[in-house]
N, C-alpha and C positions, 0 to 999 in steps of 0.2 A: 852286738850292733847297740850300736848308740843313737836314744831316741831323745830331741830336746825337751825339756819342761819350758817354755813362754808365758811370758807375762802377758795372759787375753787384756780384752779389750774389757771395757768395765765399764761402760759405758758411750754416747757419745760425745762428751763433754770431756774425758778425765785421759788423761793422757801419759800418764805414767801410775806407780804402788807402788808401798812402801814392804821390804820382808818385816813380816812383823816376827814370825816364830816358825822355825822348820821342822814339823812332826818327826823328821827320819833323820836319824845320821847315815851321813856314807859307809856304807856297806851295807844295812839293812834292805831285808829283803820289800819286796812294795808287789800291792798286785794289781794291776790296773782297775783304774779308777780309784784307789784308795787317795784319802784326803792325804798330800806331803806339804803342803806348806802354808800359812794363813799370813795372807798379804791384804793392806789394808791403803786405801785413797786419801783424799782430802774429804771425799763423797759418802763412801763405803765401806767396808769392811767384807770381807769375802773369801776361800779356800780355794787353793788348787788341787785338783787330781790328778795323779799319774797319766803321763797319753797311753802307759805299757808296760806289763809286769816284766818283773826283772831286779835287778840292784839301783841303789841310789849311788853311782858313780862322782858324783862334784856337784856342791853346792858354789856356784860361780856369784850366787851376792849371799851377803853377809845377812842376818838380824840385822834392820833398821838400813838397810842399804837402800838406795829407790830404781827404778827399773824402769824404761819405759815402756809402753803395752809394743808385743812384738821382742822385745830381748830375752836373748834364751839366759833363766836364772839356774839352771840345773839338770842335770843328764843322766839318765837310765839305762846301764846295762843291758837292754834286753835279749834274752835267746836269740838265737837265729830257728826259724820257721823248720820245720822238718822240709829235706829235702832241700834249701835253700843253697845255694854256691857260697861258698868261701870268699870271703872278705879281699880284693883285691889288694897287691901289696900298697903300702900306706905311703901316697904320695898328695904335694900339694892341689887341692882344688881351686880350680879357677873360680871366683866369686860368680854369683849370680847378680845379672843386671833387674834395677829396681822396675816394677812396670810404672810410669809416667803418667800413662792417658792409654785411649781405646787404638792408638795407630801407632802408638810406639815404645821403645822401652830403654829408658834416660840409666846412662852406666857412669858413674861418676869413680875416676881415678884420683888417688894421691896427688898424683905427677901434675893434673890440673888444677889441684887449686894450691893457691900458694898460703902455707900455714906458716913461715917463717923458718928462720934456720934454728931456731928454739929448740925443733923436731930431731934432730938429725940422731942425738942420740936414741929417740923411740924406737924400741922391739917393731919388729915388720909390720906385725900382724897388727898389730895397735894404733896404727898411722896410713893403712893399706888403705881403708873403706870408712865412708862417713855412714853412721847408723842410718838403718830405715829410715826411720822416723822423718831426721834432717832431711832425707833422700826427698821423702815423701815433701816434706813442707817446701822444699825448694821446688818441685813441681809442682806443686798445688796452685803456688802463689807464681810461677810462671818465671825464677829466677837462672837464668842462661849461667853457663860457666864462666864467662866473663865477668859476672855480677860477682857468681862466689867469690872466684880471686881476690877480690876488691873489698870483700867484707873481714873485717881481720878479728879473730879468735878471742875472745880471754878465757877459755878453757885448761884445764893442763896443760902444757908447754904449748900453748898455741893454739890449742883447735878449737873448731866450732861449736858452738853446743847452739842449741834454741833460742836462748838469750838472745844471741848475737843477731839469729835470722830473722825476729819476732824483731829489736829495736831497731834494725838496717829495714825491716817493711813500715814500721811506725814511721821514718824520716825518708821513705824512699818517694821518687818525687811520683807525684799525683795531682796533676792540674797545676801543677806552679804553688801547691798549698804545700811547702813543707818545715820541718825546722833550720835545714840549710839557708832557707827564703828571709825565716824570721830571722837568721842568726848573720845573715849577709855573708857567710861564708860555704865554702863548697863541702868542706872538711872539719865540723863545728866539731869541738871539744867538749868535755862534761861541765869545762869550768863556765864556756861560752853557752851553755846550753838552762846554765843556774842561773844563766843573769835572767832569762825570762823566767823568772819563778822558780818555787821549789820545787823538784826532783824526789817524786815520789815513786819506789821500784811495785810496776804490778805483782802482786801474788800470784802463786802455783796455779790458782784455778782460776784466777784474771786472765792470765796469757795463755791460760789451755780452751777459757770461752772465745776471746779474742782470736785465735789461731783457728780456731771449727768456725767464725763467723765466719770470717774474711775466705776460708776454703768454699765456705754458702756461697757463698755472692759472686765469686772466680767462677765455679761451676755451674751455680743454675744461673737462668733466664730467669727475673725476677717479674713477676707480677703482679698486685695487689686490688681486690674488686673489697668495697666497703656496700654494707647492705643494713638500715634502718628497723629495726625489729622492735613490734608492739611488746610489751614484757609486761603490761597493766594486769592480766587477767593472774600472769603468774605471780605477778609481785604482790597479788590479790591476796592469791592462795594462798601462799608463803606465810603471808600475816597474820591466819585464819588456824594454818595448822603448825607452827614452828614447833611450838612450844610441845607440843602434842607430837610431833614430831620427835622432837626430841629425847622424850622421855618412851616412846615404843621404839626407838632405834639405838638412842646412845649417841647421836652424834647431829648436830642440826642440820637440815637441808638450805644446803647453797646452790645459787646459781650455778657455779661452778658445776655442782654436780650435774643439775637438769642441761647444762649445754653437753657436757662430756655424754648423757644419755642420748638426750635424743640426737646429735652426729654420729653415737656409735653406728644406729640404725641408720641412718642417712648414708654411713661409708659401706654398709655391706649394697648400696644399691649402686653406688659409684666403684669398681673392681679398681679402675684404671687413679683415680684420687688412693686409696689404702695399698698403695704400691713402692717398692723402691726401686732405685737406678742401681744396676748391674750391666757397668762396660754401655756398648750400645744396644742394652735390652731393658726392659722393665718385667719388675717380677710383681706379679697380681699376687698380694698375700692373703692368705686363707685365713689365716686370724685378724681380729679387728682388735689393733692393742695399742688404748691411744696415750702419749705421755700426756703429763700436765706441768707444765714448767712451775717451780718453788722457788721464790724467795730467799736467802735465809739470812741470817741477821749480819754475816760477814760481808753483808752485797755481795755474794755470788750467786750461784743458779743451779740445780738442779734440774732431772725433769724424770722422775720414777715412773714408772708405767702400769697400766689397770691393762692387763691381761682377758683379754677374751671377753671383752666391754659391752659387747652386743648382746652376749648371753646373765648379763647382769642384770637385775631387774633395779628397778629404779632405789630403795633403802640399799641393798647392795654394792650397787654404784658409789652411794653419800657414804657409807660404811668403809668403802675402799679405800676411796680419794682421802678420808679422814685420816685412815691406817697410814697411808704413804707420806702426807702431811705429816706428821706426827714422829714417824722414823726419819725424813727429812731434816727436820729444825732439829732433831738430836743427833746427828752426823749418825744412825743409825743403818741404813738402807741397807740391803744386798746384791750380791750381783743380779739375782735373778730382778730386783727390784726395779730396776734400771734398764735393763734390758728387751730385747724385742721390741719397740716400737715400731708402730707401720703409721702413725698420724700425732700431733701434736699439738694444742689448744694452751695459748699462752693468754691470761688473764690480769693483762697491763690496768684495766679497770680497776683494781684494789689500790691504786696509789692517784686516782682520780682522771685520769686519762682516758678521753671520751675516743680516741683513731688512732691506731697506731699500722705500722706494718712490718709485722714480723720478719724474722729472716728462717726457710725453712731448715729443719735440720735433718742434716745428709746423714742417709741416704735417701731419706725420703723426700715427695716430692711436692708435699704441703703440708700448710700451717693456718690453723684457724687464732684468730686474735680477739679476746674479750674488750672491748670497753666499758666506764661506767655507765649505773643504768641512773638517767636524769631523768625528771621530768621534763617536756615539750610541746608546745603548740604546735598539734595537728590536725591536718583538716581531716576531718572522718564525715562521709556523705552528704558533703557539701556544709559542714559545719564548724569553727574550729573547735576544738576540747583539749585539755591536759592530760598526754598521756604517759607513760613511763616509758622509756625508749634506752634499748642497746646498739650500737652499732659495733659489728661483727665486721670484723678484717678481714679478709680469703687471701693468704701470700700462694703463687704456685709456680711451681717448675714450668715455664713457657716451650721447653723442648720437649714436656710431654702431657701438657694440657692448655689443652687450645682455650678462648676466652668464651666461648661457649657453653664448653663444660663448665668449664669454675663459677659462670654466672648460673645455670642450673643447678649445679652441687647447693652453691651459696642459699638458692631460694629454698632450693627444699628444705634446709634445716632453719630456715625463716616462716614458712609455711606450719611446717611441723611442731617449731615452739610454739608457736601462736594460733594453733588447736591444739593445746595441749591440755588434757582431763586431769581430774584425781584420778581416776580409772586408768589411764595412761601413768602417772607416776605411780599404781598403786597404793594409794595412801585414804582414798574411799574408805576405806574397812577402820583406819584409825578412831576407836569411840574418842 
């Protein structure tokens, strides 16, 4: 019985990985859950375990090859369970349809897509189907069969690849503002586009992020609320203890850690926000795993996850956040470090922005954005005074969260933050 080894999902914004090293050779005996291959992406490195006990029958991807998430990279020849019926005579299996949404299934056959006469000599199996990733990309962006026919493939022998579809989406008519409109031509050539300015291809990470963000906007009905939070008390407290905190715990006391600490506890009170969408259902996650967006030097983004954040003390939160940021910036994150997020925080205030409208990290249903902390005139008890303020932007999926719940959640974070004490942050004992 053949059991496939799939390229797993390695984080919300990672779509492919590179085979680094096969730890087993074809013909070797393998135990279930034994590590068989090392893989890395642009962001993380990790190991893939065998899905079953048996013999490594084939390595479909060689070392150095790139595979998309969901691709079969190898096969395990596993023994049949006792009493299992003999396999039927080999026959050509009908390809399975790809799930395109809650109410429909989308099936894309080769005869429905014009990929040019150059494919005439391709083996039948290599041109029968688009890859599952490309079908998902087409479905998520509402690209119909007629549109697929109009996209010229630049892959081997004229096949469509991800870049073809992303390039098409970048100039797809949306509100009349397109590359076609800018060039004045219905089908501009690369030379026509070059006349508009320098053409700089997006790298793999940027293309993946673009794909993920476009899918999120097309999937969720985004609504954003903004609250101004008084951080004066926290700013003064940090100034008093930051050096002692560093000496006691080995990491800095950051405002991001403070917001993570507060948000983790508020999320326990709002299970519908600490949730994920699954088809037409909402999965209320039992664990509070908060992702924190980290900008990298190559202008890409990665979202490591603090698991069980609601169970961490503030010093533990600060240490774990520091660890993940250091791993992210040295591209040393593991698969576990980026999996399982239930909610995300994005600190765009680190770059001076005061207000933003962050995009939800699918399949989550909400994301919190932190603006810069700035001094501002505020009316307190009828008098104008200068206070340290931060604007928190809360974007949520209006399909599952209404405005009242969103407002209560953001207000709870504001109240909890403004009333924090040294005891709450477990720093009153620092000598």
